[in-house]
C-alpha atoms as an extended CHARMM CRD file, in Angstrom:
* protein
*
       106  EXT
         1         1  TYR       CA              0.1590000000        0.2040000000        0.0960000000  PROA      1               0.0000000000
         2         2  GLN       CA              3.0850000000        2.4670000000        0.9830000000  PROA      2               0.0000000000
         3         3  ARG       CA              4.4900000000        1.8120000000       -2.4580000000  PROA      3               0.0000000000
         4         4  ARG       CA              1.3820000000        2.6360000000       -4.5380000000  PROA      4               0.0000000000
         5         5  VAL       CA              0.8250000000        5.6750000000       -2.3940000000  PROA      5               0.0000000000
         6         6  ARG       CA              4.2810000000        6.9200000000       -3.0880000000  PROA      6               0.0000000000
         7         7  ASP       CA              4.2320000000        6.0000000000       -6.8120000000  PROA      7               0.0000000000
         8         8  ILE       CA              1.0500000000        7.8570000000       -7.2240000000  PROA      8               0.0000000000
         9         9  ILE       CA              2.1890000000       10.8310000000       -5.1920000000  PROA      9               0.0000000000
        10        10  ASN       CA              5.3740000000       11.2420000000       -6.6210000000  PROA      10              0.0000000000
        11        11  PRO       CA              8.1530000000        8.5230000000       -7.0280000000  PROA      11              0.0000000000
        12        12  ASN       CA             10.8760000000       10.0820000000       -5.8390000000  PROA      12              0.0000000000
        13        13  THR       CA              9.0790000000       10.9720000000       -2.4600000000  PROA      13              0.0000000000
        14        14  SER       CA             10.7310000000        9.6000000000        0.7260000000  PROA      14              0.0000000000
        15        15  TYR       CA              9.5510000000        7.3470000000        3.1370000000  PROA      15              0.0000000000
        16        16  ASP       CA              9.4400000000       10.3480000000        5.6920000000  PROA      16              0.0000000000
        17        17  ASN       CA              7.7200000000       13.1090000000        3.1370000000  PROA      17              0.0000000000
        18        18  LEU       CA              5.1010000000       10.4580000000        2.5570000000  PROA      18              0.0000000000
        19        19  ILE       CA              4.5330000000        9.8030000000        6.1720000000  PROA      19              0.0000000000
        20        20  THR       CA              3.8460000000       13.5670000000        6.7040000000  PROA      20              0.0000000000
        21        21  LEU       CA              1.8810000000       13.7930000000        3.7690000000  PROA      21              0.0000000000
        22        22  GLN       CA             -0.7860000000       10.8710000000        5.1650000000  PROA      22              0.0000000000
        23        23  MET       CA             -0.8270000000       12.3450000000        8.6100000000  PROA      23              0.0000000000
        24        24  GLY       CA             -0.5320000000       16.2420000000        7.8740000000  PROA      24              0.0000000000
        25        25  ARG       CA              1.3030000000       18.2390000000       10.6050000000  PROA      25              0.0000000000
        26        26  SER       CA              1.7470000000       16.0810000000       14.0720000000  PROA      26              0.0000000000
        27        27  ASN       CA              1.1840000000       17.3080000000       17.3960000000  PROA      27              0.0000000000
        28        28  GLY       CA              4.7010000000       17.5340000000       18.0910000000  PROA      28              0.0000000000
        29        29  ASN       CA              5.3260000000       20.0470000000       15.0780000000  PROA      29              0.0000000000
        30        30  LYS       CA              2.3650000000       22.2530000000       16.2430000000  PROA      30              0.0000000000
        31        31  ALA       CA              4.0200000000       22.4450000000       19.7110000000  PROA      31              0.0000000000
        32        32  ALA       CA              7.2480000000       23.2050000000       18.7130000000  PROA      32              0.0000000000
        33        33  GLN       CA              5.8980000000       25.9160000000       16.6720000000  PROA      33              0.0000000000
        34        34  LYS       CA              4.3430000000       27.2410000000       19.7620000000  PROA      34              0.0000000000
        35        35  ARG       CA              7.1730000000       27.4400000000       21.5410000000  PROA      35              0.0000000000
        36        36  GLU       CA              8.7540000000       29.0390000000       19.2280000000  PROA      36              0.0000000000
        37        37  ARG       CA              6.5000000000       32.2260000000       19.1870000000  PROA      37              0.0000000000
        38        38  ASN       CA              6.2690000000       32.1970000000       22.7560000000  PROA      38              0.0000000000
        39        39  GLN       CA             10.1610000000       32.4400000000       23.0240000000  PROA      39              0.0000000000
        40        40  LYS       CA              9.9490000000       35.2110000000       20.5340000000  PROA      40              0.0000000000
        41        41  LYS       CA              6.9590000000       36.6350000000       22.8060000000  PROA      41              0.0000000000
        42        42  GLN       CA              9.2020000000       36.9060000000       25.9540000000  PROA      42              0.0000000000
        43        43  ALA       CA             12.4690000000       38.0680000000       24.4800000000  PROA      43              0.0000000000
        44        44  ASN       CA             10.2180000000       41.1780000000       23.0880000000  PROA      44              0.0000000000
        45        45  GLN       CA              8.4780000000       41.3220000000       26.6170000000  PROA      45              0.0000000000
        46        46  SER       CA             10.6560000000       43.2130000000       29.4020000000  PROA      46              0.0000000000
        47        47  LYS       CA             11.7140000000       41.1520000000       32.4750000000  PROA      47              0.0000000000
        48        48  ALA       CA              9.4830000000       40.9210000000       35.4670000000  PROA      48              0.0000000000
        49        49  VAL       CA             10.7510000000       43.2350000000       38.4090000000  PROA      49              0.0000000000
        50        50  SER       CA             10.1210000000       41.9290000000       41.9290000000  PROA      50              0.0000000000
        51        51  THR       CA              8.7140000000       44.7210000000       44.0940000000  PROA      51              0.0000000000
        52        52  LEU       CA             10.2210000000       43.2090000000       47.1540000000  PROA      52              0.0000000000
        53        53  LYS       CA             13.0460000000       45.7420000000       46.8910000000  PROA      53              0.0000000000
        54        54  THR       CA             11.2450000000       49.1050000000       45.8820000000  PROA      54              0.0000000000
        55        55  ASN       CA              8.7310000000       48.5080000000       49.1340000000  PROA      55              0.0000000000
        56        56  GLN       CA             11.5740000000       47.7600000000       51.3360000000  PROA      56              0.0000000000
        57        57  LEU       CA             13.2900000000       51.4160000000       50.3610000000  PROA      57              0.0000000000
        58        58  ALA       CA              9.4230000000       52.8110000000       50.8290000000  PROA      58              0.0000000000
        59        59  LEU       CA              9.4150000000       51.8020000000       54.5900000000  PROA      59              0.0000000000
        60        60  SER       CA             10.1150000000       55.3990000000       55.8980000000  PROA      60              0.0000000000
        61        61  ILE       CA              7.7980000000       55.4520000000       58.9450000000  PROA      61              0.0000000000
        62        62  VAL       CA              9.1550000000       53.7110000000       61.8980000000  PROA      62              0.0000000000
        63        63  CYS       CA              7.5850000000       53.4200000000       65.0430000000  PROA      63              0.0000000000
        64        64  GLN       CA             10.4230000000       54.8470000000       67.8700000000  PROA      64              0.0000000000
        65        65  ILE       CA              8.9110000000       52.1840000000       70.4000000000  PROA      65              0.0000000000
        66        66  CYS       CA              8.8780000000       48.7680000000       68.9520000000  PROA      66              0.0000000000
        67        67  ARG       CA             10.9090000000       50.0220000000       65.3910000000  PROA      67              0.0000000000
        68        68  THR       CA              7.7040000000       48.5210000000       63.3570000000  PROA      68              0.0000000000
        69        69  GLN       CA              8.1090000000       49.8890000000       59.6940000000  PROA      69              0.0000000000
        70        70  PHE       CA              4.9710000000       51.4330000000       57.9490000000  PROA      70              0.0000000000
        71        71  LEU       CA              4.9720000000       52.3560000000       53.9350000000  PROA      71              0.0000000000
        72        72  ALA       CA              5.7460000000       56.2390000000       53.5730000000  PROA      72              0.0000000000
        73        73  ASN       CA              2.2080000000       56.5050000000       51.8100000000  PROA      73              0.0000000000
        74        74  THR       CA              0.6100000000       54.9580000000       55.2170000000  PROA      74              0.0000000000
        75        75  GLY       CA             -2.1730000000       57.1020000000       56.4720000000  PROA      75              0.0000000000
        76        76  LYS       CA             -2.9560000000       58.1220000000       60.0870000000  PROA      76              0.0000000000
        77        77  LEU       CA             -5.7760000000       55.5370000000       60.7890000000  PROA      77              0.0000000000
        78        78  PRO       CA             -2.9580000000       52.5000000000       60.4880000000  PROA      78              0.0000000000
        79        79  LEU       CA             -0.5780000000       54.1760000000       62.2380000000  PROA      79              0.0000000000
        80        80  GLN       CA             -3.2100000000       54.9340000000       65.2340000000  PROA      80              0.0000000000
        81        81  GLN       CA             -4.2480000000       51.5650000000       65.3660000000  PROA      81              0.0000000000
        82        82  HSD       CA             -0.7240000000       50.5500000000       66.0730000000  PROA      82              0.0000000000
        83        83  VAL       CA             -0.5260000000       52.6160000000       68.4310000000  PROA      83              0.0000000000
        84        84  THR       CA             -3.5270000000       51.7850000000       70.4280000000  PROA      84              0.0000000000
        85        85  ASN       CA             -3.1810000000       48.2420000000       69.9670000000  PROA      85              0.0000000000
        86        86  LYS       CA              0.4170000000       47.7350000000       70.3790000000  PROA      86              0.0000000000
        87        87  HSD       CA              1.5920000000       50.5910000000       73.0130000000  PROA      87              0.0000000000
        88        88  GLU       CA             -1.5660000000       51.5850000000       74.9090000000  PROA      88              0.0000000000
        89        89  LYS       CA             -0.0650000000       53.1760000000       77.7470000000  PROA      89              0.0000000000
        90        90  LYS       CA              2.1710000000       55.5190000000       75.1220000000  PROA      90              0.0000000000
        91        91  GLU       CA              0.4980000000       58.4230000000       72.8520000000  PROA      91              0.0000000000
        92        92  PHE       CA              1.1610000000       59.0120000000       69.1330000000  PROA      92              0.0000000000
        93        93  LYS       CA              3.7090000000       61.8560000000       69.2010000000  PROA      93              0.0000000000
        94        94  ASP       CA              5.7020000000       58.7530000000       71.1640000000  PROA      94              0.0000000000
        95        95  CYS       CA              5.4420000000       56.5280000000       68.5920000000  PROA      95              0.0000000000
        96        96  PHE       CA              5.8180000000       58.7670000000       65.5430000000  PROA      96              0.0000000000
        97        97  PRO       CA              7.4210000000       62.2270000000       66.3060000000  PROA      97              0.0000000000
        98        98  THR       CA              8.5540000000       62.8360000000       62.9970000000  PROA      98              0.0000000000
        99        99  HSD       CA              4.8270000000       62.4780000000       61.6820000000  PROA      99              0.0000000000
       100       100  LEU       CA              2.6560000000       64.5840000000       63.9400000000  PROA      100             0.0000000000
       101       101  HSD       CA              0.9900000000       66.4080000000       60.7120000000  PROA      101             0.0000000000
       102       102  LEU       CA             -1.2260000000       63.1940000000       60.1490000000  PROA      102             0.0000000000
       103       103  LEU       CA             -2.9850000000       63.9840000000       63.3740000000  PROA      103             0.0000000000
       104       104  GLU       CA             -3.8340000000       67.3010000000       62.0690000000  PROA      104             0.0000000000
       105       105  GLU       CA             -5.4890000000       65.7200000000       58.8890000000  PROA      105             0.0000000000
       106       106  ASN       CA             -9.1590000000       64.8970000000       58.8760000000  PROA      106             0.0000000000
């Protein structure tokens, strides 16, 4: 049967090409093509950057009693909760003397 199909298609067709003609593309071929496309996409995209270092640098508010660090954009409410929960006998000015301006905000 293989010989007849080969003779019908082209007598000089190799056996490997005959299988490809009979079966079409294989899943392995599709997977290889997809892998190549994804590699090209990833090469074009910028590399992902970890935000851990950036967040560590942004920790600029520090409680003067327990040295707990807070992000620079932390508002009054989380700082006030920290004072009431962790340092019941202390006041806001004792924990965060450099951020008293937050008490004046509404």
